[in-house]
N, C-alpha and C positions, 0 to 999 in steps of 0.2 A: 480451695475448691469453690467456696461461695463466690470468691472473686471471679473465678473463671466462668461460673454460671452467670454472674451479673454482667460480665463483659460480653458473653455470648448473647445474652438477652438484649443488651443495649445494641449490639451489632445487628441482630436480627430486626430489632425495632427500627434502627436507623435505615436498614435496607428496605423495610416495608414502607416506611415513611418516604424515603427517597424515591422508591418506585411509584408511590402514590403521587408524589410531586411531579415526576416525569410525565405521568399520564395526564396530569392536569395542565400541562404546558399548552400554549397557543399553537394550533396547527394550520392556521390560515394567515395570509398576509394580503394587505390591500395597498395598491399603488395608484397614483393618478397618471393618466396618459393625456398629454396635451397635443393637439394638432393645430399648428399656427399656419393660417392661410394668408398669402399676400396676393394682391391682384397682379396678374401676369398677362402681357400681350407680347407675342414674339412672332416674327417671320423666321421660321425654323430653317436650320441647315437642311439641305436636300431640296430647297426651293431652286428650280432651274433659273429663276430670275437673278439669283446671286452669282455674279461673275460669269454669266453666260452671254451669248450673243444671239441675235436674231438677224439672219442674213437674207436679203432680197437680191436677186441677180437678174438684171435686164440685159440679155444677150441677143435677143431676136426681136423683130418687129412684133411678133405675136405676144411677147412678154410685155411690151409697152401698151398693147391694145387689149389687155385682159386684166381682170382682178388677180392679184397675187396674195395668197394667204399662207402664213407660216404659223403652224400650231405648235405650242409648247406645252407638253404635259407637265403637271406639277410645277407650274410657274411659281406659284406661291403655296407654301404650307404654313398655316397660321395656327397658333395655339393661343387661346384667350379665355380668361375666366369670366369675361363679360361679353355681351354683344358688342360688335365692332363694325367700323367702316374701313374700306380699303380705298385709298386715293392714289392717283397716278399723275405724274407730271414729267415733262421733258426738262433736261438741264439747261435749255436755252431755246430760243425761238427758231433755230435752224439746225438741220443736219449740216455738218461742215466738212469740206475737203479743201484745206488751205484757205483761200479767200472765197472760194465758190460755195454757194449755199443752196439748200433745198428747204423750204419751210416744213416744220415738224407736223403741220396739219395735213400732210399727205397721208399720215398713218392713223388708222383706226385700231383701237384695242378693245376687245370684248371677250366675255367669258365664252369658252368653248364648251362643247358637250362634256358630260360626265363631271367628275370632281365631286367632292363632299361638302364644299362650302355652300351654305344657303344664303339667304338674303336677296335683296333686289339688285339684279345685275344690270349695268348700263353699258352700252357701247359708247366709247369715248373717242372723240377726235382729239388727238394729242395736241397739247399746248404747254407752255411754260408755267401755267397756273395749275394748282391742285384741282383735280376733278374727281368726283366720286365714281369709282368703278363698281364697287359693291357697297350697298347701304344696308345697315342693320343685319349683318350676318350674325347668326346665333353662336353663342359661346361653344367651344369645343376644343379638342386636342388634335393637332396635325390635320386640320381641315385643308383640303387641296382645292386649288383653283387652276384650271387649265385655261390658257389664253390663246386667242386667235389674234394675230397681228396681220392686218390687211392694208394693202395699198390698192385702192380701187382704180379701175381703168380710167375713170374720169380724171384722176390725179396724175397717173403715170403717162397719160397721153396728152397732158396739158403742159403749158410753159413752166409749171412748177418743177417738172422733171426734164421735159424735152429741151434740148439746146444747152444743157449743162455739160461742162467738160467731163470726159470719162474719168472714172476713179471711184474710190470708196468714200461715201459720205457717212459721217458718224455723229451720234448724239447719245447721251445717257438718258435712261428712263428710270425714274425713282418711284417705288411703291412704298406707301406708308399705311400701316394698320394702326387704327386709333380706337381705343375702347370708348363705348358710349356711357 
């Protein structure tokens, strides 16, 4: 009987001590969270300048004697972790139609109304050299730039365009966003 009482006492003691130990266990945990940042600058998908066309049509005398402007909303959507510039250039000195040419400087590109991209905006007469379209645009996500493409009447009614064979003249225009 003494054995049974001793075993019972030891069991109760172990239970009390075990319960005490459970209550004393750690109830908090600490972890470290890291956020790793990399510099990013991107002309985002959804920019209408990616794979799109700008079409001018000269079908009447009035077309040749007036300014023509084509506005493209969301031409560029830029995400950048730093302030940036946007530059533009033509893929060559001329719009081409077989061996017939029109100089690229007939086209002016400038920021249109609206859009969320800040910075200093410049009207650019297109050339094959990089030119700054937007200078010191502030950092941001999916900043939009709407563009006006204009061929002024002074160019469309000049020998730059008049007297050229009928047809479609083509040239690529490249935009480059560069972090400052």
